[in-house]
C-alpha atoms as a printed R data frame, in Angstrom:
    type eleno elety resid chain resno      x       y      z
1   ATOM     1    CA   MET     A     1  0.159   0.151  0.214
2   ATOM     2    CA   GLN     A     2  1.759   3.530 -1.104
3   ATOM     3    CA   LEU     A     3  1.566   6.041  1.907
4   ATOM     4    CA   SER     A     4  0.081   9.321  1.673
5   ATOM     5    CA   ILE     A     5  1.294  11.624  4.178
6   ATOM     6    CA   GLY     A     6  0.384  10.958  7.642
7   ATOM     7    CA   ILE     A     7  0.853   9.253 10.790
8   ATOM     8    CA   LEU     A     8  3.244   6.139 10.729
9   ATOM     9    CA   GLN     A     9  2.856   3.162 13.253
10  ATOM    10    CA   LEU     A    10  6.127   1.774 13.616
11  ATOM    11    CA   LYS     A    11  7.242  -1.313 15.647
12  ATOM    12    CA   ILE     A    12 10.847  -0.670 16.578
13  ATOM    13    CA   THR     A    13 12.331  -4.220 17.818
14  ATOM    14    CA   LEU     A    14 16.034  -4.373 19.131
15  ATOM    15    CA   ASP     A    15 17.870  -7.313 17.306
16  ATOM    16    CA   GLY     A    16 19.357 -10.231 18.823
17  ATOM    17    CA   ILE     A    17 17.806 -10.462 22.379
18  ATOM    18    CA   GLU     A    18 15.299 -12.982 23.790
19  ATOM    19    CA   PRO     A    19 12.641 -12.396 25.031
20  ATOM    20    CA   PRO     A    20 12.553  -9.330 22.671
21  ATOM    21    CA   ILE     A    21 12.580  -5.599 23.570
22  ATOM    22    CA   TRP     A    22 10.164  -3.864 21.742
23  ATOM    23    CA   ARG     A    23  8.005  -0.542 21.140
24  ATOM    24    CA   ARG     A    24  5.037   0.372 19.043
25  ATOM    25    CA   ILE     A    25  4.888   3.999 18.404
26  ATOM    26    CA   LEU     A    26  3.147   6.470 16.296
27  ATOM    27    CA   VAL     A    27  5.183   9.454 14.478
28  ATOM    28    CA   PRO     A    28  4.424  12.147 12.037
29  ATOM    29    CA   SER     A    29  5.902  11.011  8.514
30  ATOM    30    CA   TRP     A    30  6.370  14.787  8.071
31  ATOM    31    CA   ILE     A    31  9.410  14.625 10.908
32  ATOM    32    CA   PRO     A    32 12.729  14.439  9.630
33  ATOM    33    CA   PHE     A    33 15.091  11.238 10.312
34  ATOM    34    CA   LEU     A    34 16.893  13.204 13.008
35  ATOM    35    CA   THR     A    35 13.963  13.732 15.002
36  ATOM    36    CA   LEU     A    36 12.676  10.141 14.524
37  ATOM    37    CA   ASN     A    37 16.584   9.212 16.252
38  ATOM    38    CA   LYS     A    38 15.543  11.340 19.369
39  ATOM    39    CA   ILE     A    39 12.099   9.825 19.747
40  ATOM    40    CA   ILE     A    40 13.911   6.390 19.221
41  ATOM    41    CA   GLN     A    41 16.394   7.336 21.875
42  ATOM    42    CA   ARG     A    42 13.396   8.158 24.186
43  ATOM    43    CA   ALA     A    43 11.126   5.326 23.359
44  ATOM    44    CA   MET     A    44 13.723   2.717 23.853
45  ATOM    45    CA   GLY     A    45 15.476   4.016 26.579
46  ATOM    46    CA   TRP     A    46 18.831   4.858 25.324
47  ATOM    47    CA   LYS     A    47 20.865   8.456 26.303
48  ATOM    48    CA   ASP     A    48 21.803   9.418 22.570
49  ATOM    49    CA   CYS     A    49 25.431   9.489 23.766
50  ATOM    50    CA   HIS     A    50 26.961   7.508 20.686
51  ATOM    51    CA   GLN     A    51 26.558   7.420 16.917
52  ATOM    52    CA   HIS     A    52 24.149   6.165 15.024
53  ATOM    53    CA   ARG     A    53 22.735   5.544 11.411
54  ATOM    54    CA   PHE     A    54 19.615   4.599  9.305
55  ATOM    55    CA   ARG     A    55 19.791   1.980  6.652
56  ATOM    56    CA   SER     A    56 17.251   0.313  4.546
57  ATOM    57    CA   ASP     A    57 18.086  -2.497  2.155
58  ATOM    58    CA   ARG     A    58 16.168  -0.837 -0.341
59  ATOM    59    CA   LYS     A    59 17.137   2.468 -0.044
60  ATOM    60    CA   GLY     A    60 21.164   1.939  1.550
61  ATOM    61    CA   GLU     A    61 22.399   3.821  4.393
62  ATOM    62    CA   LEU     A    62 20.884   7.487  5.014
63  ATOM    63    CA   LYS     A    63 23.851   9.989  5.078
64  ATOM    64    CA   PRO     A    64 23.984  11.679  8.595
65  ATOM    65    CA   SER     A    65 24.187  14.975  7.041
66  ATOM    66    CA   MET     A    66 20.851  14.485  5.158
67  ATOM    67    CA   GLU     A    67 18.950  13.118  8.898
68  ATOM    68    CA   LYS     A    68 18.117  17.254  9.566
69  ATOM    69    CA   THR     A    69 16.213  17.641  5.984
70  ATOM    70    CA   VAL     A    70 15.051  13.880  5.074
71  ATOM    71    CA   ARG     A    71 11.568  13.158  6.263
72  ATOM    72    CA   LEU     A    72  9.884   9.711  6.658
73  ATOM    73    CA   GLY     A    73  7.513  10.301  4.537
74  ATOM    74    CA   ASP     A    74 10.139  11.562  1.834
75  ATOM    75    CA   LEU     A    75 12.160   7.738  2.084
76  ATOM    76    CA   ILE     A    76  9.395   5.453  3.507
77  ATOM    77    CA   LYS     A    77  6.597   4.386  0.582
78  ATOM    78    CA   LYS     A    78  4.762   1.499  1.825
79  ATOM    79    CA   GLU     A    79  3.412  -0.249  4.649
80  ATOM    80    CA   GLY     A    80  5.581  -3.364  5.572
81  ATOM    81    CA   GLU     A    81  9.102  -1.588  4.925
82  ATOM    82    CA   VAL     A    82 11.554  -2.213  6.955
83  ATOM    83    CA   TRP     A    83 14.545  -0.241  8.153
84  ATOM    84    CA   ARG     A    84 17.581  -0.621 10.901
85  ATOM    85    CA   TYR     A    85 18.584   1.735 13.042
86  ATOM    86    CA   GLU     A    86 22.344   1.100 14.569
87  ATOM    87    CA   TYR     A    87 23.170   2.815 17.733
88  ATOM    88    CA   ASP     A    88 26.754   2.736 19.587
89  ATOM    89    CA   PHE     A    89 28.815   0.975 16.948
90  ATOM    90    CA   GLY     A    90 31.461  -0.153 19.474
91  ATOM    91    CA   ASP     A    91 28.499  -2.031 21.261
92  ATOM    92    CA   GLY     A    92 26.653  -2.637 17.930
93  ATOM    93    CA   TRP     A    93 22.870  -2.239 18.799
94  ATOM    94    CA   THR     A    94 20.661  -2.710 15.917
95  ATOM    95    CA   HIS     A    95 17.026  -2.300 15.709
96  ATOM    96    CA   THR     A    96 14.670  -3.187 13.064
97  ATOM    97    CA   LEU     A    97 12.178  -0.465 12.443
98  ATOM    98    CA   LEU     A    98  9.020  -2.005 10.663
99  ATOM    99    CA   VAL     A    99  6.550   0.154  9.167
100 ATOM   100    CA   GLU     A   100  3.339  -1.839 10.295
101 ATOM   101    CA   LYS     A   101  0.600   0.892  8.922
102 ATOM   102    CA   THR     A   102 -0.423   4.539  8.529
103 ATOM   103    CA   LEU     A   103 -3.219   6.903  9.863
104 ATOM   104    CA   PRO     A   104 -4.472   9.912  8.537
105 ATOM   105    CA   PRO     A   105 -2.849  13.134  9.009
106 ATOM   106    CA   ASP     A   106 -6.104  14.166 10.929
107 ATOM   107    CA   ASP     A   107 -5.679  11.804 14.128
108 ATOM   108    CA   PRO     A   108 -6.475  14.001 17.058
109 ATOM   109    CA   LYS     A   109 -3.424  12.139 19.301
110 ATOM   110    CA   LYS     A   110 -0.373  14.039 20.303
111 ATOM   111    CA   TYR     A   111  2.933  12.868 19.021
112 ATOM   112    CA   PRO     A   112  4.948  10.638 19.398
113 ATOM   113    CA   ILE     A   113  3.418   8.390 21.330
114 ATOM   114    CA   CYS     A   114  3.707   5.009 22.433
115 ATOM   115    CA   LEU     A   115  1.077   2.357 22.181
116 ATOM   116    CA   GLU     A   116  2.829  -0.548 23.623
117 ATOM   117    CA   GLY     A   117  6.196  -2.355 24.290
118 ATOM   118    CA   ALA     A   118  8.064  -5.064 26.193
119 ATOM   119    CA   ARG     A   119 11.205  -4.813 28.489
120 ATOM   120    CA   ALA     A   120 13.424  -2.697 29.565
121 ATOM   121    CA   CYS     A   121 16.509  -1.122 27.746
122 ATOM   122    CA   PRO     A   122 19.891  -2.940 28.240
123 ATOM   123    CA   PRO     A   123 22.256  -0.449 30.270
124 ATOM   124    CA   GLU     A   124 24.522   1.889 28.010
125 ATOM   125    CA   ASP     A   125 28.423   0.385 27.422
126 ATOM   126    CA   CYS     A   126 26.944  -2.976 28.488
127 ATOM   127    CA   GLY     A   127 28.781  -4.794 25.924
128 ATOM   128    CA   GLY     A   128 26.038  -5.139 23.182
129 ATOM   129    CA   VAL     A   129 24.193  -8.385 23.087
130 ATOM   130    CA   PRO     A   130 27.238 -10.594 24.797
131 ATOM   131    CA   GLY     A   131 27.415  -7.958 27.710
132 ATOM   132    CA   TYR     A   132 23.994  -7.719 28.122
133 ATOM   133    CA   GLU     A   133 23.628 -11.493 28.654
134 ATOM   134    CA   GLU     A   134 26.421 -11.848 30.940
135 ATOM   135    CA   THR     A   135 25.380  -8.690 32.978
136 ATOM   136    CA   LEU     A   136 21.629 -10.609 33.558
137 ATOM   137    CA   GLU     A   137 23.416 -13.633 34.405
138 ATOM   138    CA   ILE     A   138 25.364 -11.532 37.185
139 ATOM   139    CA   ILE     A   139 23.018  -9.552 38.372
140 ATOM   140    CA   ALA     A   140 20.843 -12.645 38.809
141 ATOM   141    CA   ASP     A   141 23.212 -14.597 41.063
142 ATOM   142    CA   PRO     A   142 23.812 -13.078 44.446
143 ATOM   143    CA   LYS     A   143 26.952 -15.362 44.478
144 ATOM   144    CA   HIS     A   144 28.580 -14.312 42.064
145 ATOM   145    CA   PRO     A   145 31.687 -12.461 42.935
146 ATOM   146    CA   GLU     A   146 30.699  -9.343 40.419
147 ATOM   147    CA   HIS     A   147 27.256  -9.441 41.580
148 ATOM   148    CA   GLU     A   148 27.654  -6.145 44.099
149 ATOM   149    CA   ALA     A   149 29.570  -4.422 41.701
150 ATOM   150    CA   ARG     A   150 27.771  -4.590 38.461
151 ATOM   151    CA   LEU     A   151 24.579  -3.557 40.501
152 ATOM   152    CA   GLU     A   152 26.175  -0.664 41.555
153 ATOM   153    CA   TRP     A   153 27.596  -0.014 38.262
154 ATOM   154    CA   LEU     A   154 23.819  -0.432 37.104
155 ATOM   155    CA   GLY     A   155 22.657   2.502 40.105
156 ATOM   156    CA   GLY     A   156 21.416  -0.135 42.464
157 ATOM   157    CA   LYS     A   157 19.004  -1.938 40.406
158 ATOM   158    CA   TYR     A   158 18.205  -3.090 37.298
159 ATOM   159    CA   ASP     A   159 15.044  -4.666 36.192
160 ATOM   160    CA   PRO     A   160 15.097  -6.507 32.407
161 ATOM   161    CA   GLU     A   161 11.446  -7.192 32.296
162 ATOM   162    CA   ALA     A   162 10.278  -3.320 33.322
163 ATOM   163    CA   PHE     A   163  8.518  -1.265 31.034
164 ATOM   164    CA   ASP     A   164  6.174   1.632 32.405
165 ATOM   165    CA   LEU     A   165  4.298   2.685 29.514
166 ATOM   166    CA   ALA     A   166  2.773   5.425 31.253
167 ATOM   167    CA   ALA     A   167  6.197   6.605 32.291
168 ATOM   168    CA   LEU     A   168  7.616   6.256 28.595
169 ATOM   169    CA   ASN     A   169  4.536   8.447 27.390
170 ATOM   170    CA   LYS     A   170  5.270  10.925 29.948
171 ATOM   171    CA   LYS     A   171  8.805  11.637 28.942
172 ATOM   172    CA   LEU     A   172  7.642  11.455 25.323
173 ATOM   173    CA   SER     A   173  5.069  14.333 26.093
174 ATOM   174    CA   ARG     A   174  7.743  16.674 26.406
175 ATOM   175    CA   PHE     A   175  8.698  16.146 22.756
176 ATOM   176    CA   ARG     A   176  5.650  17.118 21.341
177 ATOM   177    CA   LEU     A   177  5.920  18.015 17.291
């Protein structure tokens, strides 16, 4: 289905982790990719302290210099389209962005908004998927020699199953477009 300018429903899934960490968000198709980066950062729980890039099998990589001016609707042309969002090239986090559907531009909701999601974002700088899995093993085992140090590094606690939709939408509400 060809898109008209409107609202995009995107499912963002962090690749390589089971059970999955994901968010379903609504964003206007007229925002630039740089704004989408900021929305993804908030929605997933990242701190935006590393480089990122967008790429598509069909369109290739979006040059960083173009992110301020190229709007989502300029490149996303149909439902079912898949993009990749890579964050923190050292840790190698890759997110799959699936364009699930579009809604009319006169939809009364405020954007961006998260409709649903699952699980907490991994901590920044934890070492990608392998480091995240190791962190989960360490904090789950109070007898592990690194248990206390890892919890301290995480700020005293970390619940990988935590996801608070209301709190996330409150964060996103500060970003109204």
